[in-house]
N, C-alpha and C positions, 0 to 999 in steps of 0.2 A: 526655621518655626512652620515654614510649610510641611516638613519631613512627620514630624509629631500630629499634625493635625489630618494629614490621609490616614497617618497610621490609626488615630484616634475611628476618624471614618468606618477603616476597614474591623475594625474590632467590632463597632456597632455592630453595624452589618451582617456580621458573622453570629454575634449574640442572638439575632432575631432569627434567624436562620437554627438556631438552634433551638428556638423555642418552637420555631413552625414546626419542624420536624416532631417535637415530642421523644426524643431519645429517650429522656428518660421522664420519672413523675415532677413528683408536685417541687421535691428536695432541688432538682436540677431547675427550677423555672424561679426558684427563690436566690438562688443562687445568680442567677442570670439578671434577675433584678438587682441584687446586691453589686453585681460588678456594672451592669450600667450606669448606675449612680456613681461609681466610682467615676468611671471615665466621661459622663456627662460635664464632672466638673470642669475639663478642660474647654469643652465646649461655651459654659459656660461662660467660661473667663473672656472667651471670643466673641459672644453675642453682647456681654457686659459692655466691652471695650466700643460694641457697633454704636450701644445704646447711649453711650457717653458719646460721643461723637456727635449722633444727632441732637442731645441734651445741650451741648457748645452751640453746634452753630444753628438750630433749627430757628430760633428766634429772629436770626438776620436775615431767616428768610422767606419771600413775599411773591406772591401772585400778583401778576402785573397783567391789567384787562384793560383793552384799545376798543374805543366807541367813536360810532360817529354819526353826524347829524342828518337825516332821511327826509323827504319833504313825503307826505300820504295826500292826495288828494281828496274831499269827499265833496257832499252835494251840494254843501254849501261854501267851506271855505280848504284851507292847506293847510294842513298840521304838520310842527314838524315831533319829529322822535327819535332818540334816541336808539341805537343798536348796537349793540356788542356784536364785534366785529373778529375778536382776537384774543389771546389769553396762551400767556409764559409764564415766565418764571427769572427771581432775579435774586436779587443779596444786596445788604448793606453794608458796603464796604468803608461809609466813613459816615460821621456826625458829629456837629461840636453843637454849644449851646443855641445854633440858632434855624442849624438845619442839619437834615440827613439826606444820604445821594443813595441812588442804589442804581448798582451797574446790572446790565441785561444783555439781550443780542438787539443789535440792530435793527433784524427784520419782525424781531416781536412788535416793536413801537414805529418804525418806520415802510412806508407802503412799500411791495414789491408787485410787479407783474407775472405774467405766469411761467415766466421764464426766470421767475426769480431773481429779478434786477429791480433796485433799486428806483423806484419813480422819481423824477427828480423835475423841478419845477424852473423858470425861465434864467433865473441865478446859476441854475445846475447845482441847488441845496436839494439833500431828500425832505422826502415829502412827509408829513407826522400825521397823525388821527389826529381828528378832533378834540379830544379828550382821552387822559388814560388813566386808570386809576387804577390803584394798589393796596392790594389786601395784605395785612401785615399776619401775626403769627398771634397775635391777641385777639385776630376777626374784628378790626378797625379797618373798614375800607375808607382813602384818603384819596384827594386827587393828587395826581403828580405832571411838575411840568418838566417839560427838555432843557436839560443843559448842553449837550452836543449830542453828535454820534460822530463813529469812527466808520463809513460802510465798507470802508478795505479790509479791517479789522472783525467787522459786523457783531461791533461793542455800540452803546448807548449809555448814557447816565440822566437819569433823571434824578430831580428835586423833591423833598418830602421837605413841607413847614413843618415840620415836628423835631423838635432838637432831642439830643441826647438818647434817640435807639439804639439799640447791642448792635454794633458791627462786628465783623469777619474779623480774623486776622492772616494774613496773607501768608501764603507755604513757596519755597522756590521751586517749579514743576522742573527747572532742569537737574535736580535728583531727582527726580522719578524715574523710575525702574522697571521694567518688566517683572511681572508678579505679586510689587505693591498692591495690598490691602486700600481700595479707595472704595467711597460712598457718594451716590449720587442724590440730591436732594432736590424737590420740585413740586409743582403742580400737576403732574401730568393730565392729560382728557377730560380738564374741572374738575374732578373727581374728589381733589383734596389735597392736604399737602402728604409726600409718602418720602421714604428713605429708600434706596435699595443697595446695593452692595455686590463688587465685586471685586476686581484685578485690573489691572495697568494690561492691556495685551498689547501696545504697542508704543512707541514715540516717534514722535517728527513723521509722521503720516498724513500722506496729501490724497486727499478726495477726486478735486475737484468739481467741488460746488461751489464754492468762489471764486473761478475763473472769470464768467458772464460779468461778474463786479473788479474782475484784478485784483482778488482778496488775497490777503497772507494765510498759507494753508503750510502747518507744520503741527498737528491736531496731536494730544495725547486721544488716545484708541481705550477705550474701553468695556468688559462685557458685563457691567454695570446697566441695569433696564434704564434706558432712557426713552421715553417716549413723545407725543408731540404734547407738547404744554411744559416740558421740560429745558424748553428751551432758555438759557437764559441763567439756569440753577448754579447753583457750586458741586462742582466736581471736590472731594474730599479726602485726604489723607486721614491716617488714622490718630493723627494729633491733632487734629479736630482743624486743620489751616487748606484755605481754599488754595489748589493746585491747577484747574482750571475751571473754565466756564462751559457748560455744555452746552451745543449749538447743533448740532445735526446727527440723523443717523443715515447708514443702507438700508434701507430695507423693500422688499419686493409685496412687501404684505403692510407697508406702512406703521406697525408694531414693534416692537423693540425684536430683532433675530441676534442681539449680543455684539454687533456695530455699531456704537455709540464714540462720538467725538466729541472734545471739547478742547477748546483754544487755549495753549498754557499760561498759565497766571503773569508770566512773568512780561509775555504780550498784553495781558491785561490789567495787569499794574499798572502798569505806564501809559496804558491809553484814559485808564480811568483817572489817574491824578491829573493828568494834561489836559482833562476835559471837567473837571472842577478849578482849576486853575486858570487855566485859559480860555475855555468856551472850545477849543479847536486841537486838535493835535502837533504837537512840534513834531517833524516826522522831517529826519536828515538824512543824506546818502554822500556816501565812497566816491563813485564817478567812476564805476567801472559797468564797461560793461560784460552779458556772461554766454555761456555756453556749457550745456553737457557733455559731458564724455562718455561713452559706456563700458563698460567694465573690461571689456579687451583692451578698448585703445588706452585706459590705463593703464593694463599691463604692461601694452609697448611700451611705455614712459617708463617701467621699473617701480610702477606702485600695484598695493593686492588690487586683483581683478576685483576692484566695486566701481560703482558708477560714481563721479565724481567733477565736479565744474572748475571749468577753466576762464581765466579771463580774458574776453575777445579783443576789448578795448578797452582805454585808461582813457578820458576824458581829461585834457590838458589843465591844469591849474586848478586842478579837483584833489581833496584829500589822499587821496591814491596814489594820483601824480607824485605829490607834493611826496608822500613817506617813502617813495622809492616804487612802485606794481608796476608790471610791467606785461605787455600783451603775452600770453600764451602760458603765466604762471596760474598752476592751482590751487586753488581753495580749498582748504582743508579742514578749517576750522575757526569760527571765531567763538574769541574769548575761550578756548579749550572741547567747546561745543563743534563735534565733529561734523561736517558738513558732505552729503551726500546727492542734493539736487537744488535747483532754482530755487524751487518752492522754503525751502530750507534757510536757503541764505538771506533770501527776502525778509522771511519770518524772522529769524534775525535778530538783523538787522536794524527792522522795525521797530524793536524794543531798545535800541539806544536813541539818548537823546540827540539834537546837534550841542555839539563842543564836549560830550561825554567817549571820553578815550575805548577803542574798540582797539583788538588784535587778531590779527588776522595771523592762520600760521599757511606758510603758501608753502608749494615743492616745485621750485626751478633748477631747471640740470643737475638735478640728480640728487638734489641736496635741498634738505627744511630750513626755510627760516621763516620768524616773526617779524611785521612790519607791524605798526602801533599808530593808527590816524584818528582823527577826530571827524566825525561827519558833520555836515553843514547843510543847509538849507537849502532849495533849489533857485532861490530869489537869491541869493550869496554867490552859486558860481554862476549862474545868471551875469550878475556883476561883474563878477574878475571878467568875466570870459568876452563882454561889451568894452570894459575898461581898457584890457590888451587888442580888441580891435581896433580899437579907437584908436589908441598911440600906433601902432601900426598902420593905419593909414586902409582897411580894410575895409570892403564894402560888400555885401550880399553880390554871389554870382548870378548876373542878368537880372532886368526886373521883375519876370514872372507874371503872374496873373492875376488881379486883386476883383477880389471879392466883396465888394464895398456894402450890400445888403448885411455882409455878416463882417464886415470891418476888421477880415486881415488882408495880407498878401501871400502867395506860395510861390517859391520859384524852384527850379530843380540842379540839383549839384550832381558830381559825382557817386551820389548814395543812394541805396532804393529809397523811394517815395519822396514827396515834395516836405520841403522842409520849411517854415512858417519863420518869413524874415519881417512879417512889421504886423502888428496889433492895437486899432484903433484904441483910447483909453473908451472906457463907459459901451461899449461896441459888443454886436453882440455873443464875439468870440471872447472878448475880453471875461465878460460874463457866466461863459462857458468855462471858462478856465485856462484856456489855449496861452502861451507866450513863446515869445521870438527864441527860438532855437528848437523847437518839437518837430517831430518827424510826421508827417500825414502818411498810412502805408494802405490805408483801404477804407472804400465805402462801403456802409451793410448792404445798400439795395445791389449796391455794381459789382463787391469782390474789389478788385487791385486797383490801387489808384496812385499810378506810379508815375506819370506824366505829364502836361501840360494841358494836351489836349483834354483829358478826361478831367481835368479841375474845369477847365470851360466850363464845358459840358454839365456842372453843378454848380457852375458859381450864381445862374438864377433861380437854382431852387428855391423853396419853400421851407423844407428842412433837408438837413445832412446828419447823419450818424457813422462820425471820423472813426479809423479807429487809428490812435495816437500815440506814438511812442516818445516818451524821453528822452535826456541824455543819461538821466540814471540807467536807464534799460527797461524803467519799467512802460506797461502797455495799460491803455487805456480809450474806450469805447466812447465819445463824447459827441451827445443829442447836439444843436443847433437849430431852435426856430425861430425866424423871423415873422412879424407880423406883416 
């Protein structure tokens, strides 16, 4: 379908050149006009498709405005006023007889610092704004309430107490291919609703923008114009179905330069539905640690010279261990979708719920094989490991160092960093999300923290920011403050 379009455009420009050159008289101009009318019919049809996509999706697209209350002192009193501090986009993905639900980016409705890291409270929860208002397509502006957010996926859900609003239809981002036509919808720069057209220019793209939040990066890249304010709006295919959530751009100027990125709908839909149903994302893990291989390393193992991912370790009693995965296996696909990086693997796996079977395509000893396993929650794996350790009469190696003010104990073993061997219920560490078995690899101020001497140095600190590795291979920065 692209070749005829390219041909039509070439013909239009050629016609324009003939007219401008004045090769013949008025009769040639009339012929050019006739030919233009004939050629334009194809372009009109393309424009009509884009317009219909807009007609189908626009009623579900909203503007999201965040506000904060600020105090201003006058000569006689202190006045509290509400100030708008940010604006983004979103779309209604579900509506029933009681309420409607909007999906947007977490960074639109939760506060971030200058490094684009989410600001968290004492319970390690992302901090929202004082008020969120949503502008509907019919120009009604209404208050929204927080349903929940997932900072790793950079997604959040808002509730509107208005029933039966028009909702979008989800598409399958896994079917998106380079060259597909797409439309980006939203409210850029606060100037009002707009729709821009472009193509999918890449898939499974990682930019590093979520690295500080240890987020999932496997974006759809598009040259459809995305600008500040478009964050949270939908990326739509020409069937009028959502294939992505517009999230960020790469630009030296701050405006669109043809490098826009959207969170794939496969992940976005799963997160949105979990937030509505549970108020939090039910995230599973299969229990593997990963490492990336270069193209040369892959070629040396008999594979095409393309970067790939290798299993560096398998956690005992995990779904991967039970399914027969082994250290050294190369991960080639997840549910038949190719894997080239850890970012891709983590993002693919994040789209599966605990208990939902996932197929791993592996390469072992020169042969391809497929293993099927069902992810489980981190807590379930901890339960299995604790039960196995108790049955075997095992105890943590050494007494380690206690941090009473934070409510945890760290010990050393034969691996990098320090292992968390105990967490007091209700303590600062417990509220921050630390669990037994986590591994502390570093502290933001001092860098590496790989021995007990370093632990003792920080035991009396008022605040620490720890780089923590989970048994599933994920890494987090966790901030703990004690009063």
